[in-house]
C-alpha positions in Angstrom: 138.1 109.3 26.4 137.0 110.5 23.0 135.7 113.9 22.8 132.2 114.1 21.4 131.9 115.4 17.9 130.4 118.8 17.1 127.9 119.3 14.3 127.5 122.4 12.2 124.2 123.2 10.7 124.5 122.4 6.8 121.2 123.8 6.4 122.1 127.3 7.3 122.8 129.0 3.8 124.3 126.0 2.2 124.3 127.9 -0.9 126.8 130.5 -0.1 130.0 128.2 0.3 128.8 126.4 -2.8 128.8 129.5 -4.8 132.1 131.0 -3.2 134.1 127.6 -4.0 132.8 127.5 -7.4 133.6 131.2 -8.2 137.2 130.7 -6.5 137.7 127.3 -8.6 136.8 129.4 -11.5 139.3 132.1 -11.0 142.1 129.3 -11.2 140.8 127.8 -14.2 140.2 131.1 -15.9 143.8 132.4 -15.1 145.4 128.8 -15.9 147.4 128.7 -12.6 147.9 126.1 -10.1 146.5 126.4 -6.3 149.7 125.5 -5.0 153.1 127.3 -4.8 154.6 129.5 -7.6 157.8 131.1 -8.4 157.2 133.6 -6.0 156.7 131.4 -3.2 159.9 129.2 -4.0 162.0 132.4 -3.6 160.4 133.1 -0.4 161.1 129.5 0.8 164.8 129.9 0.0 164.9 133.5 1.5 163.3 132.3 4.9 165.5 129.3 5.3 168.6 131.3 4.4 167.6 134.1 6.9 167.4 131.0 9.4 170.5 128.9 8.7 173.0 131.4 7.2 173.4 133.3 10.7 174.1 130.1 12.4 176.5 129.0 9.8 178.3 132.6 10.3 178.5 131.8 14.0 179.5 128.2 13.9 182.3 128.9 11.1 183.7 131.7 13.1 183.2 134.3 10.5 180.9 136.3 13.2 182.4 136.0 16.5 181.8 139.4 18.4 179.4 139.6 21.2 177.3 142.1 19.3 177.6 140.3 16.2 176.6 137.1 17.7 173.7 138.3 19.3 172.6 140.1 16.1 172.6 136.6 14.4 170.3 135.2 16.9 167.9 138.1 16.1 168.1 137.2 12.5 167.6 133.7 13.2 164.4 134.5 15.2 162.9 136.5 12.2 163.6 133.4 10.0 162.2 131.1 12.3 159.1 133.0 12.2 159.1 133.3 8.8 159.5 129.5 8.2 156.6 129.0 10.5 154.2 131.6 9.1 155.5 130.9 5.4 156.6 127.5 4.7 155.8 124.8 7.1 152.4 126.4 7.7 151.4 125.8 3.9 153.1 122.3 3.7 151.4 121.2 6.6 148.2 122.1 5.3 149.0 120.3 2.1 149.0 123.5 0.4 152.5 124.1 -0.9 152.4 121.4 -3.3 150.5 118.7 -5.2 153.2 116.1 -4.3 152.6 114.9 -0.7 156.3 114.3 -0.2 157.4 117.8 -0.8 154.8 118.9 1.6 155.9 116.3 4.5 159.5 117.5 3.6 158.8 121.2 4.2 156.4 120.4 6.9 159.2 118.6 8.8 161.0 122.2 9.1 158.7 122.4 12.2 161.3 120.3 13.9 163.7 123.0 13.2 161.8 125.5 15.3 161.2 123.4 18.1 158.0 121.7 17.5 156.4 118.6 16.2 154.5 118.2 13.2 152.2 115.5 13.9 151.1 117.4 16.9 150.7 120.6 15.2 148.4 119.1 12.5 146.1 117.7 15.1 145.9 121.1 17.0 145.9 123.4 14.0 144.4 121.5 11.1 142.0 119.4 13.2 140.8 121.3 16.2 141.5 124.9 15.3 140.3 125.0 11.6 137.2 122.8 12.4 136.0 124.3 15.6 137.4 127.7 15.4 136.7 129.7 18.8 134.7 127.0 20.0 135.6 126.5 23.7 136.6 123.2 24.9 137.6 122.3 21.0 139.7 124.9 19.9 143.1 124.6 21.7 144.2 127.8 20.3 142.0 129.5 23.0 142.5 127.0 25.5 144.8 128.5 28.1 143.0 127.5 31.3 144.3 128.8 34.5 146.7 131.2 32.6 144.8 133.5 30.3 140.9 134.0 29.3 140.3 133.8 25.7 136.9 133.4 25.4 133.8 134.9 27.4 132.4 131.3 27.8 135.5 130.7 30.0 135.8 131.0 33.7 137.4 134.4 35.0 139.7 134.6 37.6 140.8 137.5 39.7 144.4 137.6 38.2 143.2 137.6 34.6 142.8 141.3 35.1 146.5 141.5 34.5 146.5 139.3 31.5 146.7 142.5 29.4 150.0 143.1 30.8 151.6 139.7 31.0 150.2 138.3 27.7 153.4 139.8 25.4 155.8 138.0 27.9 154.0 134.6 27.6 153.3 135.1 23.8 157.3 135.4 23.6 157.8 132.2 25.5 155.5 130.2 23.1 158.1 128.2 21.0 160.2 127.5 24.2 157.1 126.1 25.7 156.9 124.0 22.6 160.4 122.8 22.8 160.3 121.7 26.5 156.9 120.7 27.5 153.9 121.2 25.2 154.6 118.6 22.6 154.8 115.9 25.2 151.6 117.2 27.2 149.7 117.2 23.7 150.9 113.8 22.8 149.4 112.4 26.1 146.3 114.4 25.7 145.7 113.2 22.1 146.1 109.8 23.2 143.6 110.0 25.6 141.1 111.4 23.1 141.8 109.2 20.5 143.0 112.0 18.3 146.2 110.1 17.5 144.7 106.9 16.2 142.3 108.9 14.0 145.6 110.1 12.4 146.9 106.8 12.1 149.7 107.5 14.7 150.9 105.2 17.4 151.5 106.6 20.6 154.9 104.8 21.4 156.4 105.6 18.0 155.5 109.2 18.2 157.0 109.6 21.8 160.1 107.9 20.4 160.2 110.2 17.5 159.5 113.4 19.7 162.4 112.6 22.1 164.8 111.9 19.0 163.8 115.2 17.3 164.1 117.2 20.7 167.6 115.6 21.2 169.0 116.7 17.6 167.3 120.1 18.0 169.2 121.0 21.2 172.4 119.4 19.8 172.3 121.5 16.7 171.1 125.0 18.1 172.8 124.6 21.5 175.6 122.2 21.9 177.4 122.8 18.5 177.2 126.7 19.3 178.7 126.0 22.8 181.5 123.9 21.4 182.3 126.5 18.2 181.3 129.9 19.1 184.3 131.8 20.8 181.8 133.7 23.3 180.8 132.7 27.0 178.1 130.1 27.5 175.5 132.6 28.7 175.9 134.9 25.6 174.9 131.9 23.5 172.1 131.1 25.8 170.9 134.6 25.9 170.9 134.8 21.9 169.1 131.4 21.8 166.4 132.6 24.1 166.2 136.1 22.2 165.6 133.9 19.0 162.7 132.0 20.6 161.2 135.1 22.0 161.0 136.9 18.8 159.7 134.1 17.0 157.0 133.2 19.6 156.0 136.9 20.1 155.6 137.2 16.1 153.7 134.1 15.7 151.3 135.1 18.5 150.8 138.6 17.3 150.0 137.2 13.8 147.5 134.5 14.8 145.7 135.8 17.7 144.4 139.1 16.3 142.9 137.1 13.7 140.3 135.4 16.0 140.6 136.7 19.4 139.4 140.4 19.0 136.4 142.5 20.0 134.6 141.9 16.6 134.8 138.1 16.5 132.2 135.7 18.1 132.8 132.8 20.4 130.9 129.6 20.6 130.3 126.6 22.8 128.2 123.6 21.8 124.8 123.2 22.9 123.6 120.1 24.6 123.1 118.3 21.1 126.7 119.4 20.2 125.3 121.1 17.5 126.0 124.6 16.2 123.7 127.3 14.9 125.8 128.2 11.9 127.1 126.2 8.7 131.0 125.4 9.0 131.7 128.2 6.3 129.8 130.8 8.1 131.1 130.0 11.3 134.6 130.7 10.0 133.5 134.2 8.8 132.1 134.9 12.3 135.2 133.8 14.1 138.0 135.1 11.8 139.4 138.5 10.7 141.7 139.9 8.2 143.9 142.8 8.7 146.2 145.0 6.8 145.2 143.5 3.6 146.6 146.5 1.6 150.2 146.2 2.5 151.9 143.9 0.1 155.1 143.4 1.7 153.5 142.7 5.1 151.5 140.2 3.4 154.4 138.6 1.9 156.6 138.6 5.0 153.8 137.0 7.2 152.9 134.4 5.0 149.6 135.8 3.8 148.1 135.3 7.2 146.7 138.7 7.5 144.4 137.1 4.9 143.0 134.7 7.7 139.4 134.3 6.3 140.7 133.1 2.9 143.0 130.8 4.6 140.5 129.3 6.9 137.8 128.9 4.1 140.5 127.4 1.7 143.5 126.2 3.8 144.4 124.0 0.7 145.3 126.7 -1.3 148.8 128.2 -1.2 148.7 131.7 0.7 150.6 133.6 -2.2 147.1 133.4 -3.9 144.9 135.0 -1.1 145.2 138.7 -1.9 143.6 137.7 -5.2 140.8 135.5 -4.2 140.1 137.7 -1.3 138.3 139.9 -3.5 136.0 137.2 -4.4 135.4 136.2 -0.8 134.5 139.5 0.4 132.2 140.3 -2.3 130.4 136.8 -2.1 130.0 137.4 1.6 128.3 140.6 1.3 126.4 139.3 -1.3 124.8 136.9 1.3 124.8 139.1 4.2 127.6 137.5 5.9 130.0 139.6 8.0 133.5 139.9 6.5 135.6 141.4 9.4 138.6 143.1 8.4 141.1 145.8 10.4 142.9 148.3 8.2 146.1 147.9 9.7 148.2 145.7 11.9 148.1 147.9 14.7 144.4 148.2 14.8 144.2 144.3 14.9 146.6 144.0 17.7 144.8 146.9 19.5 141.4 145.1 19.4 143.0 141.9 20.5 144.4 143.5 23.6 141.2 145.5 24.2 139.5 142.2 24.4 142.1 140.6 26.6 141.6 143.5 28.9 137.7 143.4 28.9 137.8 139.4 29.3 140.2 139.8 32.3 138.3 142.8 34.0 135.0 141.5 33.5 134.0 144.4 31.3 133.2 142.3 28.2 130.7 140.3 30.8 128.9 143.2 31.9 128.7 144.8 28.6 127.2 141.8 26.8 124.8 141.2 29.9 123.2 144.6 29.3 122.6 143.8 25.6 
């Protein structure tokens, strides 16, 4: 059954985004630069891909064969895997990496190499999350029914009081979940909601493609290592799981503190399925930046600590976010719109886990009931 569409209030300060978009466009025009990838981004692409595939090559070729060395290679692959997810395939699947759609599609395909499926990711992330950020029932990034409570609009179950403790473990399993189950569940769900059809995707073709991609992924990252690496099978399995855990935890700890923190707001549609804010203002109320002063950190995580800029301008390569963030912040302040920012990554993570604790114990509900 197709889900009802939500309408944002386009009459709520419509001039804000018009002015902001004009100023950002003028920045690129004045500096005569493209909104897409530059030399720095190309170097990062090569670096992250090499960080992922070079350790695998060293193990398969026998250059690295000792137990400690092999496990170290899987750790490096976990970092490279996260780097590809945060920096390369993310921009590509947003169409932000290049003007050339074929380049974007090719680099977006890298998601298959980290256990995911691009078509599902685009629907979940681009269509649902970016359109309906922190809207319960629409944003699947906060939809963890029965497992965790990410929004005050969701039912609180007794065992959620422990979610602040078990959350890191579940985060680490994220990409394993993609690999073995999530993609199949999503395809079925998106078919029922008519989301596949809206994207021009045929369900049968998608299932066949998904199964094919899962098979060659397992062959490349498990079967071939079993056959070529001079280590017991359990060492390879441990290494493989370590790689996924590092990647899953890294991805979650970058994305969750950008939206699910004590400062951001959560919404659910009213009876007429309309929202109180315009889309752009909604993004600012549900999104937060963090650690924007760290150039190295920004480079390593694909500029996603500039999450506000990413949500307002997902078609712009993240390499430009630090520059345009000044424009966004100044314009938001000019129009009296919140611009949430945590000074450090630690502050952002702390705020996220504080919210998880309060949502789990009911402290959040009690506090807001008194206001």
